[in-house]
Structure formats: structure tokens, C-alpha cells
N, C-alpha and C positions, 0 to 999 in steps of 0.2 A: 588439133583434134582430128582434122581430116586426114593427117598423115597416119595417126594411130588407127583410125578406122579402116583405111585402105590397105594397111600393112604392106606398104611398098618400100620400106626402109629409108625413106627420105625424111629429113628433119628441117628442111628449109622453111616450111610454113609455120611450124611450131616455133622455130627460132625467130621468125618475123613477128609473131604474136608476143613473144617474150621481149623482143626489142621495143616494140611499140609500148608495152606496159612500162618498161624501164624508162623510156623517153617521157612518158606521161608523168611518172612518179618524180623524175628529175625536175620537170617543169613545175610541178606542184611544190616541191621542196624549195626550188629557187624562188618562186613567187612568194611563198610564205616566209622566207628568211631574207628578202631583199633589203629590208630597212635596218637589219642588224649590222652592227659594226664588227662583230666577230666573224671569222672565216669558216665556222663549222658547216654551214649550209653549202657554201661554195666548194669546200673540200668533199663533202658527201656527194654533191652533184658530179664533181670531177671523177670520183671513184666509180659512181654508177655508170657514167658515160664511158669510162675506160673499160669497165666490164662488158658493157653493151657492145663496144667496138670489137673487143676480143671475141665475143659470142658471134657477132656478125661476120667476122673474118673466118672463124673456125667452122661455120655451118653455112656454106654457100647453097644456093638453090641447085636443083638437078640440072638446069640448063647451063650452068657454069662448069660442070664437071664432065 
């Protein structure tokens, strides 16, 4: 939200917030499906974390560029 208010063209802060939300959701999904024998929760977590990794690599902070 700070990036959109300051209109500086940076996306690092917004990407960081999205990453933290994705990590939180992945943790909740993993905890809620940990006692199941099926792999649906593990696969969903792996997909979410892979998307988070791509998002993190694609949107570095301004200090890295």
C-alpha cells in the first residue's frame, strides 16, 4: 500500500506483503492437513511456495536493482 501511495514505481514492499500472506496461508494449510494420508495439502503447499518463490525472485527491492 505504501508503494501505491508514494507512486514511486517500486513493487518490492507490495510483493513482500503478498509473500508473507502466501507463507501464512501455506502454513495454515499444512497444519490443517498434516494428519491426512493424502497428498493434496502437501501439493497445494508446494504449489503456493513455488509461486511465492517466483514472485520473490521477479520483484526485488529497489536496493537490489
